C-alpha positions, 0 to 999 in steps of 0.5 A: 596606117593601113595595111596592103588589105585595107589600102585595097579596100580604098582603091575598089570602094564605091559611094553610097549611103552604105554599100555591099559589094562581093569584093575580096579583102584578105580572102574575106567579103567587104562592106563599107559603111559611110558616115551619115552625120546624122548626130542622133545615132539612129542612122549610123546604128541602122546602117552598120547593124545593116552591114552586119546582117548583110555579111550574116546572110552571104555565108552564115556559117563560115567567116563574116567578113570586114565591115569598113568605115570610110567615114570620119565620124559616126554616131550610135544611139544603141549598142552594137554587137559584132557576134553572138553573145549567148551563153553556152555558145558564145560565137556560134554566130560569127561576127565580122570585123570592124576597121576604120580606114580614116581612124574612124571615131564613134560617139555613143549618143544613146541613154545612160546604160552603165547599169545594164546586163550587157553596158557596153557601147561595142561588143566584139564576140569569138568569129571562127576562122583562122583569119581571126578578127580584126578591131582596128583605127577606131576612136570611141567616145562612150559620153559617160553614159556606158562601159566602151569596149567588150572582147570576148572569146576572140582567138586564132590571131585576132588584132584589136589595134590602134584603138582610142576610148574616152569617157567611159564609165565602170571599164574602158575595155574587157578582155575575156577568154581571149587566146592567141589574140594581139592587143595592140595600141590600146589607149583608155582615157578621162574614164571613170573606173578601171582603164582595162580588165583582162579576164 
């Protein structure tokens, strides 16, 4: 289900493998990332990281905007990290929101990282701004090679919704130090270990 801001993004979308533009969606800038179809995971991972870099370069000290996944299926061969994971300044480099416009399906096809220091397919760290971070309309297949999603220090009305995580190892979704954030319609199935951990 798309909200009015997502519908606006669809109406204003332009085509391309990944396209940046100065469209304002909910007062922030938006980048659209199409699915490449590359099953090795290199292209989709590269395009999503390019979108993160592009948004960070536009206004590095403020709200980092939203990445809209316009395709249906994406492959990633490495972890995707939104925001700054360096302790003790977690969130000093803000990360963008991630929204699937067609209930995007992301499959992790990289090597087994279940024992790595950061074993998550997707990590999301605090983004400053009262708008909060939105992670929504995403299905994540971990292929039994990693944990699913880490949400760290999300705050000020952040929202994680319509998330499905499958075949995770250890933990499906880790929620750490999140404050005034909404987690709605989050499902973990076929995982080995803990489905959701809140701490």
